[in-house]
VMD Tcl script that builds the backbone (N, CA, C; Angstrom):
set m [mol new atoms 333]
animate dup $m
set s [atomselect $m all]
$s set {name element resname resid chain x y z} {
  {N N MET 1 A 179.085 -223.987 -56.294}
  {CA C MET 1 A 178.439 -222.807 -56.141}
  {C C MET 1 A 176.931 -222.916 -56.391}
  {N N SER 2 A 176.582 -223.734 -57.385}
  {CA C SER 2 A 175.192 -223.902 -57.696}
  {C C SER 2 A 174.471 -224.656 -56.565}
  {N N ALA 3 A 175.069 -225.515 -55.827}
  {CA C ALA 3 A 174.374 -226.129 -54.713}
  {C C ALA 3 A 174.083 -225.167 -53.623}
  {N N ARG 4 A 175.025 -224.235 -53.384}
  {CA C ARG 4 A 174.802 -223.254 -52.399}
  {C C ARG 4 A 173.585 -222.355 -52.784}
  {N N ARG 5 A 173.543 -221.974 -54.004}
  {CA C ARG 5 A 172.385 -221.154 -54.509}
  {C C ARG 5 A 171.103 -221.910 -54.326}
  {N N LEU 6 A 171.123 -223.178 -54.629}
  {CA C LEU 6 A 169.977 -223.958 -54.560}
  {C C LEU 6 A 169.411 -224.046 -53.186}
  {N N ILE 7 A 170.398 -224.239 -52.144}
  {CA C ILE 7 A 169.974 -224.283 -50.782}
  {C C ILE 7 A 169.460 -223.002 -50.287}
  {N N VAL 8 A 170.053 -221.868 -50.659}
  {CA C VAL 8 A 169.555 -220.565 -50.256}
  {C C VAL 8 A 168.159 -220.221 -50.889}
  {N N ALA 9 A 167.975 -220.592 -52.147}
  {CA C ALA 9 A 166.711 -220.420 -52.796}
  {C C ALA 9 A 165.611 -221.263 -52.129}
  {N N SER 10 A 165.921 -222.531 -51.739}
  {CA C SER 10 A 164.855 -223.410 -51.173}
  {C C SER 10 A 164.587 -222.878 -49.764}
  {N N LEU 11 A 165.607 -222.320 -49.003}
  {CA C LEU 11 A 165.395 -221.750 -47.614}
  {C C LEU 11 A 164.444 -220.494 -47.756}
  {N N LEU 12 A 164.687 -219.680 -48.809}
  {CA C LEU 12 A 163.995 -218.511 -49.013}
  {C C LEU 12 A 162.471 -218.782 -49.298}
  {N N SER 13 A 162.275 -219.782 -50.247}
  {CA C SER 13 A 160.971 -220.197 -50.623}
  {C C SER 13 A 160.185 -220.797 -49.445}
  {N N PHE 14 A 160.863 -221.592 -48.633}
  {CA C PHE 14 A 160.289 -222.209 -47.486}
  {C C PHE 14 A 159.788 -221.069 -46.442}
  {N N GLY 15 A 160.769 -220.101 -46.242}
  {CA C GLY 15 A 160.389 -218.975 -45.303}
  {C C GLY 15 A 159.150 -218.151 -45.851}
  {N N LEU 16 A 159.136 -217.936 -47.208}
  {CA C LEU 16 A 158.021 -217.205 -47.786}
  {C C LEU 16 A 156.728 -218.053 -47.688}
  {N N ALA 17 A 156.810 -219.289 -47.916}
  {CA C ALA 17 A 155.535 -220.155 -47.788}
  {C C ALA 17 A 155.080 -220.172 -46.332}
  {N N LEU 18 A 156.036 -220.288 -45.371}
  {CA C LEU 18 A 155.665 -220.340 -43.970}
  {C C LEU 18 A 154.970 -218.944 -43.564}
  {N N GLY 19 A 155.579 -217.851 -44.009}
  {CA C GLY 19 A 154.988 -216.603 -43.665}
  {C C GLY 19 A 153.653 -216.344 -44.300}
  {N N LEU 20 A 153.415 -216.850 -45.501}
  {CA C LEU 20 A 152.113 -216.741 -46.048}
  {C C LEU 20 A 151.058 -217.610 -45.498}
  {N N SER 21 A 151.464 -218.798 -45.048}
  {CA C SER 21 A 150.531 -219.694 -44.484}
  {C C SER 21 A 150.067 -219.208 -43.033}
  {N N THR 22 A 150.980 -218.589 -42.265}
  {CA C THR 22 A 150.520 -218.074 -40.982}
  {C C THR 22 A 149.685 -216.836 -41.163}
  {N N THR 23 A 149.953 -216.062 -42.161}
  {CA C THR 23 A 149.115 -214.875 -42.409}
  {C C THR 23 A 147.722 -215.266 -42.933}
  {N N ALA 24 A 147.641 -216.281 -43.790}
  {CA C ALA 24 A 146.371 -216.710 -44.320}
  {C C ALA 24 A 145.441 -217.428 -43.268}
  {N N CYS 25 A 146.137 -218.103 -42.210}
  {CA C CYS 25 A 145.331 -218.855 -41.251}
  {C C CYS 25 A 145.089 -218.073 -40.015}
  {N N SER 26 A 145.270 -216.805 -39.950}
  {CA C SER 26 A 145.193 -216.021 -38.715}
  {C C SER 26 A 143.718 -215.848 -38.391}
  {N N GLY 27 A 142.791 -215.881 -39.335}
  {CA C GLY 27 A 141.303 -215.769 -39.006}
  {C C GLY 27 A 140.975 -214.295 -39.056}
  {N N PRO 28 A 139.661 -214.026 -38.624}
  {CA C PRO 28 A 139.106 -212.710 -38.689}
  {C C PRO 28 A 139.680 -211.875 -37.549}
  {N N GLU 29 A 139.603 -210.571 -37.692}
  {CA C GLU 29 A 140.011 -209.637 -36.663}
  {C C GLU 29 A 139.072 -209.780 -35.461}
  {N N ILE 30 A 139.511 -209.766 -34.270}
  {CA C ILE 30 A 138.665 -209.929 -33.062}
  {C C ILE 30 A 138.585 -208.623 -32.412}
  {N N ASP 31 A 137.415 -208.078 -32.137}
  {CA C ASP 31 A 137.106 -206.812 -31.524}
  {C C ASP 31 A 137.218 -207.069 -30.025}
  {N N PRO 32 A 138.226 -206.394 -29.269}
  {CA C PRO 32 A 138.411 -206.713 -27.821}
  {C C PRO 32 A 137.290 -206.274 -26.954}
  {N N LYS 33 A 136.412 -205.386 -27.541}
  {CA C LYS 33 A 135.286 -204.877 -26.779}
  {C C LYS 33 A 134.107 -205.852 -26.772}
  {N N GLU 34 A 134.056 -206.856 -27.762}
  {CA C GLU 34 A 133.022 -207.724 -27.805}
  {C C GLU 34 A 133.308 -208.988 -26.948}
  {N N PRO 35 A 132.249 -209.674 -26.397}
  {CA C PRO 35 A 132.464 -210.898 -25.574}
  {C C PRO 35 A 133.189 -211.965 -26.364}
  {N N GLN 36 A 134.079 -212.659 -25.682}
  {CA C GLN 36 A 134.866 -213.705 -26.331}
  {C C GLN 36 A 134.337 -215.073 -26.152}
  {N N THR 37 A 133.457 -215.292 -25.197}
  {CA C THR 37 A 132.918 -216.576 -24.889}
  {C C THR 37 A 131.394 -216.514 -24.902}
  {N N ALA 38 A 130.752 -217.695 -24.990}
  {CA C ALA 38 A 129.232 -217.794 -25.106}
  {C C ALA 38 A 128.624 -217.244 -23.796}
  {N N ALA 39 A 129.308 -217.567 -22.698}
  {CA C ALA 39 A 128.786 -217.129 -21.408}
  {C C ALA 39 A 128.908 -215.653 -21.328}
  {N N ALA 40 A 129.938 -215.009 -21.718}
  {CA C ALA 40 A 130.071 -213.581 -21.645}
  {C C ALA 40 A 129.101 -212.870 -22.634}
  {N N ARG 41 A 128.798 -213.477 -23.755}
  {CA C ARG 41 A 127.800 -212.934 -24.725}
  {C C ARG 41 A 126.402 -213.035 -24.115}
  {N N ALA 42 A 126.155 -214.159 -23.418}
  {CA C ALA 42 A 124.814 -214.247 -22.808}
  {C C ALA 42 A 124.548 -213.301 -21.604}
  {N N ARG 43 A 125.693 -213.057 -20.905}
  {CA C ARG 43 A 125.617 -212.107 -19.808}
  {C C ARG 43 A 125.352 -210.681 -20.297}
  {N N LYS 44 A 126.073 -210.344 -21.415}
  {CA C LYS 44 A 125.968 -209.029 -21.977}
  {C C LYS 44 A 124.534 -208.809 -22.542}
  {N N GLU 45 A 123.930 -209.810 -23.165}
  {CA C GLU 45 A 122.609 -209.691 -23.742}
  {C C GLU 45 A 121.551 -209.640 -22.551}
  {N N ALA 46 A 121.827 -210.306 -21.461}
  {CA C ALA 46 A 120.941 -210.227 -20.321}
  {C C ALA 46 A 120.968 -208.863 -19.719}
  {N N GLU 47 A 122.181 -208.249 -19.626}
  {CA C GLU 47 A 122.339 -206.942 -19.054}
  {C C GLU 47 A 121.574 -205.889 -19.969}
  {N N GLU 48 A 121.704 -206.084 -21.274}
  {CA C GLU 48 A 121.083 -205.165 -22.255}
  {C C GLU 48 A 119.563 -205.294 -22.140}
  {N N ASN 49 A 119.021 -206.437 -21.891}
  {CA C ASN 49 A 117.590 -206.674 -21.805}
  {C C ASN 49 A 117.046 -206.431 -20.433}
  {N N GLY 50 A 117.863 -205.974 -19.512}
  {CA C GLY 50 A 117.496 -205.650 -18.092}
  {C C GLY 50 A 117.135 -206.900 -17.315}
  {N N GLU 51 A 117.668 -208.046 -17.640}
  {CA C GLU 51 A 117.427 -209.284 -16.863}
  {C C GLU 51 A 118.422 -209.490 -15.683}
  {N N LEU 52 A 119.474 -208.658 -15.622}
  {CA C LEU 52 A 120.451 -208.775 -14.560}
  {C C LEU 52 A 120.364 -207.424 -13.763}
  {N N PRO 53 A 120.757 -207.541 -12.500}
  {CA C PRO 53 A 120.826 -206.273 -11.697}
  {C C PRO 53 A 121.879 -205.275 -12.280}
  {N N PRO 54 A 121.774 -204.021 -12.088}
  {CA C PRO 54 A 122.846 -203.090 -12.524}
  {C C PRO 54 A 124.147 -203.417 -11.827}
  {N N LYS 55 A 125.259 -202.993 -12.540}
  {CA C LYS 55 A 126.542 -203.285 -11.906}
  {C C LYS 55 A 126.677 -202.660 -10.604}
  {N N GLY 56 A 127.385 -203.390 -9.672}
  {CA C GLY 56 A 127.503 -202.936 -8.343}
  {C C GLY 56 A 126.414 -203.422 -7.376}
  {N N LYS 57 A 125.286 -203.949 -7.908}
  {CA C LYS 57 A 124.287 -204.511 -7.105}
  {C C LYS 57 A 124.382 -206.024 -7.183}
  {N N ASN 58 A 124.186 -206.702 -6.088}
  {CA C ASN 58 A 124.231 -208.158 -5.977}
  {C C ASN 58 A 123.014 -208.685 -5.447}
  {N N TRP 59 A 122.448 -209.710 -6.128}
  {CA C TRP 59 A 121.242 -210.315 -5.669}
  {C C TRP 59 A 121.364 -211.144 -4.446}
  {N N GLY 60 A 122.598 -211.454 -4.134}
  {CA C GLY 60 A 122.877 -212.291 -2.945}
  {C C GLY 60 A 122.858 -213.758 -3.373}
  {N N GLY 61 A 122.099 -214.583 -2.679}
  {CA C GLY 61 A 122.057 -215.930 -3.037}
  {C C GLY 61 A 120.665 -216.453 -2.915}
  {N N TRP 62 A 120.406 -217.402 -2.082}
  {CA C TRP 62 A 119.097 -217.916 -1.926}
  {C C TRP 62 A 118.187 -216.922 -1.346}
  {N N ARG 63 A 116.983 -216.714 -1.991}
  {CA C ARG 63 A 116.175 -215.559 -1.595}
  {C C ARG 63 A 115.109 -215.903 -0.597}
  {N N TYR 64 A 114.810 -217.216 -0.331}
  {CA C TYR 64 A 113.868 -217.593 0.646}
  {C C TYR 64 A 114.400 -218.299 1.808}
  {N N GLN 65 A 113.597 -218.272 2.907}
  {CA C GLN 65 A 114.006 -218.919 4.098}
  {C C GLN 65 A 113.410 -220.343 4.088}
  {N N GLY 66 A 114.150 -221.374 4.530}
  {CA C GLY 66 A 113.694 -222.697 4.542}
  {C C GLY 66 A 114.585 -223.586 3.662}
  {N N ASP 67 A 114.096 -224.920 3.638}
  {CA C ASP 67 A 114.841 -225.927 2.869}
  {C C ASP 67 A 114.697 -225.647 1.375}
  {N N ARG 68 A 115.791 -225.489 0.642}
  {CA C ARG 68 A 115.706 -225.233 -0.717}
  {C C ARG 68 A 115.220 -226.344 -1.589}
  {N N LYS 69 A 115.488 -227.584 -1.125}
  {CA C LYS 69 A 114.958 -228.791 -1.923}
  {C C LYS 69 A 113.503 -228.986 -1.733}
  {N N GLU 70 A 112.849 -228.455 -0.740}
  {CA C GLU 70 A 111.436 -228.604 -0.526}
  {C C GLU 70 A 110.655 -227.270 -0.542}
  {N N CYS 71 A 111.082 -226.458 -1.424}
  {CA C CYS 71 A 110.472 -225.107 -1.519}
  {C C CYS 71 A 109.514 -225.131 -2.682}
  {N N PHE 72 A 108.223 -225.559 -2.467}
  {CA C PHE 72 A 107.277 -225.708 -3.501}
  {C C PHE 72 A 106.275 -224.532 -3.432}
  {N N TYR 73 A 106.041 -223.986 -2.252}
  {CA C TYR 73 A 105.058 -222.864 -1.988}
  {C C TYR 73 A 105.772 -221.753 -1.190}
  {N N VAL 74 A 105.567 -220.556 -1.445}
  {CA C VAL 74 A 106.176 -219.452 -0.669}
  {C C VAL 74 A 105.100 -218.541 -0.163}
  {N N PHE 75 A 105.227 -218.101 1.105}
  {CA C PHE 75 A 104.438 -217.040 1.687}
  {C C PHE 75 A 105.361 -216.088 2.297}
  {N N GLY 76 A 105.437 -214.844 1.852}
  {CA C GLY 76 A 106.448 -213.919 2.311}
  {C C GLY 76 A 107.788 -214.360 1.774}
  {N N ARG 77 A 108.762 -214.661 2.646}
  {CA C ARG 77 A 110.036 -215.183 2.208}
  {C C ARG 77 A 110.296 -216.588 2.699}
  {N N LYS 78 A 109.216 -217.182 3.240}
  {CA C LYS 78 A 109.358 -218.499 3.848}
  {C C LYS 78 A 108.877 -219.640 2.890}
  {N N CYS 79 A 109.663 -220.668 2.847}
  {CA C CYS 79 A 109.249 -221.817 1.908}
  {C C CYS 79 A 108.465 -222.886 2.675}
  {N N PHE 80 A 107.604 -223.543 1.926}
  {CA C PHE 80 A 106.802 -224.686 2.506}
  {C C PHE 80 A 106.708 -225.800 1.497}
  {N N LYS 81 A 106.571 -226.971 2.038}
  {CA C LYS 81 A 106.578 -228.133 1.122}
  {C C LYS 81 A 105.156 -228.375 0.615}
  {N N THR 82 A 104.146 -228.040 1.324}
  {CA C THR 82 A 102.660 -228.298 0.873}
  {C C THR 82 A 101.966 -226.989 0.799}
  {N N GLU 83 A 100.923 -226.902 0.037}
  {CA C GLU 83 A 100.032 -225.688 -0.091}
  {C C GLU 83 A 99.359 -225.489 1.204}
  {N N ALA 84 A 98.984 -226.609 1.870}
  {CA C ALA 84 A 98.195 -226.466 3.192}
  {C C ALA 84 A 99.054 -225.746 4.191}
  {N N GLU 85 A 100.298 -226.070 4.228}
  {CA C GLU 85 A 101.268 -225.476 5.195}
  {C C GLU 85 A 101.441 -223.996 4.968}
  {N N ALA 86 A 101.593 -223.666 3.677}
  {CA C ALA 86 A 101.738 -222.222 3.276}
  {C C ALA 86 A 100.406 -221.492 3.637}
  {N N CYS 87 A 99.293 -222.088 3.280}
  {CA C CYS 87 A 98.005 -221.294 3.572}
  {C C CYS 87 A 97.778 -221.171 5.119}
  {N N ALA 88 A 98.198 -222.146 5.896}
  {CA C ALA 88 A 98.178 -222.013 7.370}
  {C C ALA 88 A 99.088 -220.859 7.818}
  {N N ALA 89 A 100.173 -220.669 7.234}
  {CA C ALA 89 A 101.140 -219.633 7.657}
  {C C ALA 89 A 100.531 -218.235 7.137}
  {N N ALA 90 A 99.790 -218.238 6.062}
  {CA C ALA 90 A 99.189 -217.014 5.635}
  {C C ALA 90 A 98.019 -216.428 6.546}
  {N N LYS 91 A 97.414 -217.403 7.295}
  {CA C LYS 91 A 96.326 -217.042 8.189}
  {C C LYS 91 A 95.281 -216.146 7.519}
  {N N CYS 92 A 94.719 -216.619 6.528}
  {CA C CYS 92 A 93.694 -215.799 5.810}
  {C C CYS 92 A 92.501 -215.524 6.659}
  {N N SER 93 A 91.944 -214.355 6.692}
  {CA C SER 93 A 90.800 -213.994 7.476}
  {C C SER 93 A 89.555 -214.626 6.862}
  {N N LYS 94 A 88.500 -214.665 7.735}
  {CA C LYS 94 A 87.202 -215.148 7.118}
  {C C LYS 94 A 86.692 -214.293 6.065}
  {N N GLY 95 A 86.219 -214.973 4.982}
  {CA C GLY 95 A 85.738 -214.272 3.838}
  {C C GLY 95 A 86.769 -214.251 2.690}
  {N N SER 96 A 88.107 -214.483 3.091}
  {CA C SER 96 A 89.087 -214.509 2.105}
  {C C SER 96 A 89.491 -215.951 1.793}
  {N N LYS 97 A 90.084 -216.124 0.698}
  {CA C LYS 97 A 90.478 -217.523 0.231}
  {C C LYS 97 A 91.965 -217.543 0.001}
  {N N CYS 98 A 92.594 -218.625 0.439}
  {CA C CYS 98 A 94.135 -218.860 0.170}
  {C C CYS 98 A 94.237 -219.256 -1.277}
  {N N ILE 99 A 94.985 -218.615 -2.089}
  {CA C ILE 99 A 95.201 -218.869 -3.496}
  {C C ILE 99 A 96.693 -218.937 -3.784}
  {N N SER 100 A 97.108 -219.943 -4.591}
  {CA C SER 100 A 98.502 -220.072 -4.972}
  {C C SER 100 A 98.543 -219.932 -6.430}
  {N N ASN 101 A 99.600 -219.154 -6.901}
  {CA C ASN 101 A 99.744 -218.907 -8.317}
  {C C ASN 101 A 101.225 -218.877 -8.695}
  {N N GLY 102 A 101.433 -219.160 -9.973}
  {CA C GLY 102 A 102.854 -219.202 -10.431}
  {C C GLY 102 A 103.453 -220.602 -10.109}
  {N N GLY 103 A 104.701 -220.681 -10.229}
  {CA C GLY 103 A 105.387 -221.979 -9.970}
  {C C GLY 103 A 106.822 -221.738 -9.799}
  {N N GLY 104 A 107.413 -222.726 -9.188}
  {CA C GLY 104 A 108.893 -222.818 -9.011}
  {C C GLY 104 A 109.453 -221.709 -8.116}
  {N N PRO 105 A 109.096 -221.417 -6.932}
  {CA C PRO 105 A 107.931 -221.902 -6.121}
  {C C PRO 105 A 106.696 -221.003 -6.399}
  {N N ALA 106 A 105.589 -221.690 -6.103}
  {CA C ALA 106 A 104.236 -220.953 -6.215}
  {C C ALA 106 A 104.051 -219.995 -5.060}
  {N N THR 107 A 103.502 -218.843 -5.339}
  {CA C THR 107 A 103.371 -217.790 -4.352}
  {C C THR 107 A 101.905 -217.976 -3.783}
  {N N VAL 108 A 101.775 -217.917 -2.440}
  {CA C VAL 108 A 100.534 -218.049 -1.760}
  {C C VAL 108 A 100.126 -216.740 -1.293}
  {N N GLU 109 A 98.795 -216.388 -1.452}
  {CA C GLU 109 A 98.257 -215.099 -0.910}
  {C C GLU 109 A 96.825 -215.278 -0.550}
  {N N CYS 110 A 96.254 -214.407 0.162}
  {CA C CYS 110 A 94.849 -214.368 0.560}
  {C C CYS 110 A 94.064 -213.399 -0.348}
  {N N ARG 111 A 92.960 -213.876 -0.848}
  {CA C ARG 111 A 92.026 -212.999 -1.644}
  {C C ARG 111 A 90.695 -213.185 -1.173}
}
mol reanalyze $m
mol bondsrecalc $m
mol representation Tube
mol addrep $m
């Protein structure tokens, strides 16, 4: 009879230890409204800062016409490899000068 009590007591103590260990290791409470990944958190912060378009609006994809790998200068929506090509497309009138500013790609305009 004492062996049976010993087995029951050891099973009960094992069950109690197992229950306490799973409760202690469960970690903090997770708010389902908060982002669960780093990418989701960055997206939420960008939306809050106004860096992303409002929901329902899509930016589309590539915004300029031309070869994406050689888009160093832009005039209008067209890409050019060199500043000279972009300035030629701008067709600046006499008395105005072709200026490029910015980068990645640089915008070309007549001033």
